[in-house]
C-alpha positions in Angstrom: 8.2 -5.3 -15.0 8.2 -8.2 -12.5 7.0 -7.6 -9.0 10.4 -8.2 -7.5 12.1 -5.9 -9.9 9.5 -3.2 -9.1 10.3 -3.6 -5.4 14.0 -3.4 -6.0 13.6 -0.3 -8.2 11.7 1.4 -5.4 14.2 0.1 -2.8 17.0 2.0 -4.5 15.6 5.2 -3.2 16.1 4.0 0.4 19.3 2.0 -0.1 21.1 3.9 2.6 18.5 2.9 5.2 18.5 -0.6 3.9 22.3 -0.9 3.9 22.4 0.6 7.4 19.8 -1.8 8.6 21.8 -4.8 7.1 25.1 -3.6 8.6 23.5 -3.1 12.1 21.7 -6.5 11.8 25.1 -8.2 11.0 26.8 -6.2 13.8 24.1 -7.3 16.3 24.6 -11.0 15.3 28.3 -10.8 15.5 28.2 -9.0 18.9 25.7 -11.7 20.2 27.9 -14.5 19.0 31.1 -13.0 20.3 29.3 -12.4 23.7 28.3 -16.0 24.0 31.6 -17.4 22.7 33.8 -15.1 24.8 31.7 -15.6 27.9 32.0 -19.4 27.5 35.8 -19.0 27.1 36.0 -16.7 30.2 33.9 -18.9 32.4 35.7 -22.0 31.5 39.1 -20.4 31.9 38.1 -18.9 35.3 37.0 -22.4 36.5 40.2 -24.0 35.4 42.2 -21.2 37.0 40.3 -21.7 40.2 41.2 -25.4 40.1 44.9 -24.5 39.5 44.8 -26.0 36.0 45.4 -22.6 34.3 48.1 -20.1 35.4 48.4 -16.5 34.5 44.8 -15.8 33.5 44.2 -12.2 32.2 40.7 -11.3 33.3 40.7 -7.7 32.2 41.0 -8.1 28.4 38.2 -10.7 28.0 36.1 -8.9 30.6 36.3 -5.7 28.5 35.5 -7.6 25.4 32.4 -9.1 27.0 31.2 -5.7 28.1 31.9 -4.2 24.7 30.0 -7.1 23.0 27.0 -6.6 25.3 26.8 -2.9 24.7 27.3 -3.3 21.0 24.6 -5.9 20.8 22.1 -3.6 22.6 22.9 -0.5 20.7 23.0 -2.3 17.3 19.7 -4.1 17.9 18.0 -0.8 18.7 19.6 0.9 15.7 18.7 -2.0 13.4 15.1 -1.7 14.4 15.1 2.0 13.7 16.8 1.6 10.3 14.9 -1.4 9.0 11.5 0.0 10.1 12.3 3.4 8.5 13.3 1.7 5.3 10.3 -0.6 5.3 7.8 2.1 6.0 9.3 4.4 3.4 9.3 1.6 0.9 5.7 0.7 1.5 4.7 4.3 1.2 6.4 4.5 -2.2 4.8 1.3 -3.3 1.3 2.6 -2.4 2.0 5.9 -4.1 3.3 4.0 -7.2 0.1 1.9 -7.2 -2.2 4.9 -6.9 -0.3 6.8 -9.6 -0.8 3.9 -11.9 -4.5 3.6 -11.0 -4.9 7.3 -12.0 -4.3 6.3 -15.6 -7.4 4.1 -15.5 -10.6 5.5 -16.9 -13.9 5.6 -15.0 -15.2 2.4 -16.5 -12.1 0.5 -15.4 -12.2 1.9 -11.9 -15.9 1.1 -11.6 -15.2 -2.5 -12.7 -12.7 -3.0 -9.9 -14.1 -5.1 -7.0 -14.0 -2.9 -4.0 -13.0 -5.6 -1.5 -10.3 -7.0 -3.8 -8.8 -3.6 -4.6 -8.8 -2.6 -0.9 -7.1 -5.8 0.0 -4.4 -5.1 -2.6 -3.8 -1.6 -1.3 -3.7 -2.7 2.4 -3.3 -6.5 3.1 -1.2 -7.3 0.0 1.1 -4.3 0.4 1.4 -5.0 4.2 2.4 -8.6 3.3 5.6 -7.2 1.7 6.8 -5.4 4.9 8.8 -8.4 6.0 10.7 -8.9 2.7 13.8 -7.1 3.9 13.5 -7.1 7.7 12.3 -10.7 7.9 13.7 -12.5 4.8 16.5 -10.8 2.8 18.2 -8.9 5.7 18.4 -11.8 8.2 19.5 -14.2 5.5 22.3 -12.0 4.3 23.4 -11.2 7.8 23.4 -15.0 8.7 25.5 -15.7 5.6 28.0 -13.1 6.4 28.2 -14.3 10.0 28.7 -17.8 8.8 31.6 -16.8 6.6 33.2 -14.9 9.5 32.8 -18.0 11.7 34.1 -20.2 9.0 37.2 -18.1 8.7 37.7 -18.1 12.5 37.2 -21.9 12.8 39.6 -22.4 9.8 42.4 -20.7 11.8 42.0 -23.5 14.4 41.6 -26.3 12.0 40.3 -26.5 8.4 38.5 -29.8 8.9 36.8 -28.4 12.0 35.4 -25.5 9.9 34.0 -27.8 7.2 32.5 -30.3 9.7 30.8 -27.6 11.8 29.5 -25.5 8.9 28.2 -28.3 6.7 24.7 -28.5 8.5 24.5 -24.7 8.7 25.8 -23.5 5.4 24.4 -26.4 3.2 21.5 -28.2 4.9 19.8 -25.2 6.4 19.6 -23.3 3.0 18.4 -26.5 1.4 15.6 -26.8 4.0 14.7 -23.2 3.3 14.5 -23.9 -0.5 12.3 -26.9 0.1 9.9 -25.0 2.3 9.8 -22.2 -0.2 8.7 -24.7 -2.9 6.2 -26.5 -0.7 4.6 -23.2 0.6 4.2 -21.5 -2.8 0.9 -23.1 -3.8 -1.0 -22.9 -0.5 0.5 -19.4 0.1 -0.9 -18.2 -3.3 -4.2 -19.8 -2.6 -4.4 -18.1 0.9 -3.6 -14.7 -0.7 -6.3 -15.1 -3.2 -9.0 -16.2 -0.7 -8.7 -13.3 1.6 -10.0 -10.6 -0.8 -12.7 -13.0 -2.0 -13.8 -13.6 1.6 -13.8 -9.9 2.3 -15.9 -9.1 -0.8 -18.4 -11.8 0.0 -18.8 -10.5 3.6 -19.1 -6.9 2.4 -21.6 -7.8 -0.4 -23.7 -9.8 2.1 -23.9 -6.9 4.5 -24.6 -4.3 1.9 -27.2 -6.5 0.1 -28.9 -7.9 3.2 -32.3 -6.5 2.3 -32.1 -8.1 -1.2 -30.8 -11.4 0.2 -33.8 -11.5 2.6 -36.2 -10.6 -0.1 -35.1 -13.5 -2.3 -34.4 -15.9 0.7 -30.7 -16.1 -0.1 -29.3 -15.2 3.3 -28.5 -18.8 4.2 -26.8 -19.5 0.9 -24.7 -16.3 1.3 -23.8 -17.4 4.9 -22.9 -20.9 3.6 -20.6 -19.4 0.9 -18.8 -17.2 3.5 -18.5 -20.2 5.8 -16.9 -22.4 3.1 -14.4 -19.7 2.2 -13.5 -19.2 5.9 -13.0 -23.0 6.4 -10.9 -23.2 3.3 -8.7 -20.3 4.5 -8.4 -21.9 7.9 -7.2 -25.2 6.3 -4.6 -23.4 4.2 -3.4 -21.4 7.2 -3.2 -24.6 9.3 -1.2 -26.2 6.5 1.2 -23.2 6.3 1.5 -23.2 10.1 2.5 -26.9 10.0 5.1 -26.1 7.4 6.5 -23.3 9.7 6.6 -25.7 12.6 8.3 -28.4 10.5 10.9 -25.8 9.2 11.7 -24.6 12.7 12.0 -28.2 13.9 14.4 -29.1 11.1 16.4 -25.9 11.7 16.7 -26.7 15.4 17.7 -30.3 14.7 20.4 -29.1 12.2 21.6 -26.5 14.7 22.0 -29.1 17.4 23.8 -31.3 14.9 26.2 -28.5 14.2 26.6 -28.0 18.0 27.3 -31.7 18.5 29.9 -31.6 15.7 31.5 -28.5 17.3 31.7 -30.3 20.6 33.1 -33.5 19.1 35.6 -31.6 17.0 36.7 -29.4 19.8 37.2 -32.3 22.2 39.2 -34.1 19.5 41.5 -31.1 19.1 41.7 -30.8 22.9 42.8 -34.5 23.1 45.4 -33.9 20.4 46.7 -31.0 22.4 46.1 -28.4 19.6 43.7 -26.2 21.7 42.8 -25.7 25.3 39.6 -26.4 27.1 38.5 -22.7 27.1 38.7 -22.7 23.3 36.4 -25.8 23.2 33.8 -23.8 25.1 34.3 -20.9 22.8 33.7 -23.0 19.7 30.6 -24.7 21.1 28.9 -21.4 22.2 29.9 -19.7 19.0 28.2 -22.5 17.1 25.2 -22.0 19.3 25.0 -18.3 18.4 25.5 -19.1 14.7 22.6 -21.6 14.9 20.3 -19.0 16.5 21.0 -16.7 13.5 19.8 -19.4 11.1 16.9 -20.7 13.2 14.2 -18.5 11.7 15.5 -18.5 8.1 13.6 -21.6 6.7 10.2 -20.3 8.0 11.0 -16.9 6.6 11.6 -18.3 3.1 8.3 -20.2 3.3 6.6 -16.9 3.8 8.6 -15.5 0.8 6.2 -17.3 -1.6 3.2 -15.7 0.2 4.9 -12.3 -0.1 5.6 -12.7 -3.8 2.0 -13.8 -4.5 0.9 -10.6 -2.8 3.4 -8.6 -4.9 2.1 -10.2 -8.1 -1.4 -9.1 -7.2 -0.2 -5.6 -6.5 1.7 -5.4 -9.7 -1.3 -6.8 -11.7 -3.4 -3.9 -10.4 -0.6 -1.4 -11.2 0.1 -2.8 -14.6 -3.4 -2.3 -16.0 -3.2 0.0 -19.1 -5.8 2.7 -19.6 -8.4 1.7 -22.2 -8.5 5.2 -23.7 -5.9 6.1 -26.3 -3.3 8.7 -25.2 -2.3 11.4 -27.7 1.3 11.2 -28.9 1.5 15.0 -29.4 -1.1 16.6 -27.1 -2.9 19.7 -28.3 -2.3 22.9 -26.3 -5.1 24.2 -24.1 -7.3 26.6 -26.2 -7.6 30.2 -25.3 -11.3 30.0 -25.8 -12.3 26.5 -24.6 -15.7 26.2 -26.4 -17.4 22.8 -26.4 -19.1 21.2 -29.4 -20.7 17.7 -29.7 -21.2 16.4 -33.2 -23.6 13.4 -33.6 -22.4 11.8 -30.4 -23.6 8.2 -29.7 -22.7 6.2 -26.6 -23.7 3.0 -24.8 -22.0 1.4 -21.8 -21.9 -2.1 -23.3 -22.7 -3.7 -26.6 -25.7 -5.6 -25.1 -27.2 -2.5 -23.5 -29.4 0.1 -25.2 -27.8 3.4 -26.2 -27.7 6.2 -23.5 -27.0 9.0 -26.0 -27.9 8.9 -29.7 -27.2 11.6 -32.2 -26.5 14.4 -29.7 -25.4 17.7 -31.2 -24.6 20.6 -28.9 -22.5 23.8 -29.0 -21.5 25.8 -26.0 -19.4 29.0 -26.3 -16.6 29.9 -24.0 -18.0 31.6 -20.9 -21.5 30.4 -21.5 -23.6 28.8 -18.8 -25.9 26.0 -19.9 -28.6 24.3 -17.8 -29.0 20.7 -18.9 -32.2 19.1 -17.8 -34.2 16.0 -18.5 -35.7 12.9 -16.8 -33.6 10.6 -14.7 -31.6 8.1 -16.7 -31.7 10.2 -19.9 -27.9 10.5 -20.0 -27.1 13.9 -18.4 -24.4 12.5 -16.1 -23.1 10.3 -18.9 -22.7 13.5 -21.0 -20.6 15.0 -18.3 -18.4 11.9 -18.1 -17.8 12.1 -21.8 -16.8 15.8 -21.6 -14.2 14.8 -18.9 -13.1 12.0 -21.2 -13.9 9.2 -18.8 -15.3 7.5 -21.8 -15.0 8.0 -25.6 -18.1 8.2 -27.7 -19.0 5.2 -29.8 -19.7 7.4 -32.8 -19.3 11.1 -33.4 -16.8 13.4 -31.7 -16.4 16.0 -29.0 -14.5 19.2 -29.8 -12.8 21.4 -27.3 -11.6 24.6 -28.8 -12.1 23.1 -32.3 -9.8 20.2 -31.5 -11.0 16.7 -30.8 -11.1 16.0 -27.1 -8.9 12.9 -27.7 -6.1 15.1 -28.8 -5.8 16.8 -25.4 -3.5 15.7 -22.5 -5.7 13.8 -20.0 -3.9 15.4 -17.0 -4.5 18.8 -18.5 -8.2 18.0 -18.9 -8.4 17.0 -15.2 -6.7 20.2 -14.1 -8.9 22.5 -16.2 -12.3 20.8 -15.8 -14.0 20.8 -12.4 -16.6 18.2 -11.6 -19.1 18.1 -8.8 -20.9 14.8 -8.8 -24.3 14.1 -7.3 -22.7 12.3 -4.3 -19.3 13.9 -3.7 -16.6 11.9 -1.9 -15.3 13.0 1.5 -12.3 11.3 3.0 -11.9 10.1 6.6 -9.7 12.9 7.5 -9.8 16.5 8.8 -12.1 19.1 7.3 -9.0 21.1 6.2 -7.5 18.1 4.4 -10.7 17.4 2.5 -10.8 21.0 1.3 -7.2 21.1 0.4 -7.7 18.3 -2.1 -8.7 21.1 -4.4 -5.7 23.4 -3.6 -3.0 22.0 -1.3 -1.5 25.5 -0.8 -4.7 27.1 0.4 -4.4 28.9 3.7 -6.8 28.5 6.7 -8.3 31.9 5.8 -9.0 30.8 2.3 -10.6 27.6 3.5 -12.8 29.5 6.0 -13.8 32.0 3.2 -14.9 29.1 1.0 -17.0 27.6 3.8 -18.5 31.0 4.5 -19.4 31.4 0.8 -21.5 28.2 0.9 -23.2 29.1 4.2 -21.1 26.9 6.5 -19.6 29.7 8.6 -21.9 28.8 11.5 -21.0 25.2 11.3 -17.3 26.1 11.3 -17.8 28.0 14.6 -19.7 25.1 16.1 -17.1 22.4 15.3 -15.0 21.5 18.3 -11.7 21.8 16.5 -12.6 24.1 13.6 -10.9 23.2 10.4 -9.0 20.4 12.2 -12.2 18.6 13.1 -12.1 15.0 11.9 -14.7 13.8 9.4 -15.9 10.3 9.4 -15.8 8.0 6.4 -17.8 9.7 3.5 -18.6 12.6 5.9 -21.0 10.4 7.9 -20.9 12.8 10.9 -22.4 15.6 8.7 -25.8 15.9 7.3 -26.5 15.4 3.6 -26.8 19.2 3.0 -23.6 19.8 4.9 -21.7 17.2 2.9 -22.9 18.8 -0.3 -21.8 22.3 0.8 -18.4 21.1 1.9 -17.9 19.7 -1.6 -19.1 23.0 -3.1 -16.6 24.9 -0.9 -13.9 22.5 -2.2 -15.0 23.3 -5.7 -14.7 27.1 -5.1 -11.0 26.6 -4.2 -10.2 25.5 -7.7 -9.5 27.6 -10.8 -10.8 25.7 -13.8 -11.9 26.9 -17.2 -14.8 24.5 -17.5 -17.2 23.6 -14.7 -19.6 20.6 -14.6 -22.1 20.7 -11.8 -24.5 17.7 -11.3 -27.4 18.8 -9.0 -25.4 21.4 -7.1 -28.2 22.2 -4.7 -29.3 18.7 -4.0 -30.1 18.1 -0.3 -30.4 21.8 0.3 -33.5 23.7 1.5 -34.6 26.7 -0.6 -32.9 29.3 1.6 -29.6 27.4 1.6 -29.8 26.8 -2.1 -30.3 30.6 -2.7 -27.2 31.4 -0.6 -25.1 28.7 -2.3 -26.1 29.5 -5.8 -25.4 33.2 -5.3 -21.7 32.3 -4.4 -21.5 29.8 -7.3 -22.9 32.3 -9.8 -20.3 34.9 -8.8 -17.6 32.3 -9.1 -18.8 31.0 -12.5 -18.4 34.4 -14.2 -16.0 34.0 -17.1 -16.1 30.2 -17.0 -17.8 27.7 -19.3 -20.3 25.9 -17.2 -22.8 23.1 -17.6 -25.2 22.7 -14.7 -27.3 19.5 -14.6 -30.6 19.7 -12.7 -34.1 18.5 -13.0 -35.5 21.9 -12.1 -34.5 25.5 -12.7 -31.8 26.6 -10.2 -32.2 29.5 -7.8 -30.8 32.9 -8.8 -31.4 35.4 -11.6 -28.6 34.3 -13.9 -29.8 33.8 -17.5 -28.8 30.4 -18.7 -29.5 28.6 -21.9 -31.6 25.6 -21.0 -31.2 22.4 -22.9 -33.2 19.2 -22.6 -32.0 15.7 -23.5 
């Protein structure tokens, strides 16, 4: 699906807001043009009446019209801002959710291969670049076209030739200018969109790898690379800015050309006795209002190329297919989800040595197994294979006597709980981080889970309790506290299979005893694989396996 088609598909959900915004945008332009035109007519007519050149002037009807136009313009502009912003924010929300839903189909290897700076830029900067598609490009253009058609019909009532002469620079030359700027701005716009994530990644890599850069004396080279990218981006932005200035200048020139034609045509009709002087002022000021509606259109269509480049980057991220084959007819979840590995071999890449070779393992339903071994021997890799983040190169993994590849991936994610060595905490409230496991959990359930892992004292000390805000990756917590928050989140789930990778890491002996007592109680009746270098606290009898 093309990026524009995806956006239009998502926009259908908010078509009422979009249509309301377009209608209010058009109403605002009409009211503004009517206000200018009617004010010009009224001022001119009043001046002529004061000189005795106009007799029987009705001041009440045009005065009421001016007040109505002024009020309508104010109200419609406010309503248009509300409607267009509501539609835009809802559309961008749907777009981000659409992107994240598609990314959930990617396996662990694909997610790990994504460049962090580039992906973040697609989720933020590229999506934000689309916020002006309706409110800054499509909406104003459609509203200006409708206003031009209305003005054309009104001028045609005075004289058909006048309508054609006045609208030629507006309805033909201004759209042509917009099309030219769109073509000229496409290549530098695409280049600018591509450089931003590259610049962000280079800066982030330089900061994170500062020690390594210093060790190999590469700090100057990294700084030079960042400087070159910044200069290139600056040149592209300068070029695009020059195009915007050129477009605005041409639009202003064509607007004044239309205004001059309106004045000349109006004076000609006045000389022929076909219209009065107040109507000449009305025509000129109406043309001025029409020109203002078109003034920003060429520059907006120059930015359309930039927006579409961002949309293509977003769609490219969303369109990635998962590398793991999906079952056409998923197997039902087994009543007794036992696990069996038969001659499993796996390596992360063809040029790398195997991580697992000839692994055979059988775990019965409800059994707890302690998996130990030296670092790098493949314990975590085995857990990732059991969650089907990867498929084995050879051999197979059975779940309830059915190949793991025959099960629905979403069902696997819902029935297999995973606690990694370094759990992820979001920059949000403590309650929100815990409710990632169970969105319907009450505050009492959250507090009970925290108490079970020995964080009841911390909960009492936090300034806002469960509403306390956590920093990125839980930076305002200690390592042990982060681990226990993740364990509390795990206790809120109800899986059949549990995979724990060093569950007591960063905990002292007393805290580890407290936490494992709660975990052991929670693990009763569940199939569990606990990964640890050493024996875990507690008196639970577990079968110990070494890789």
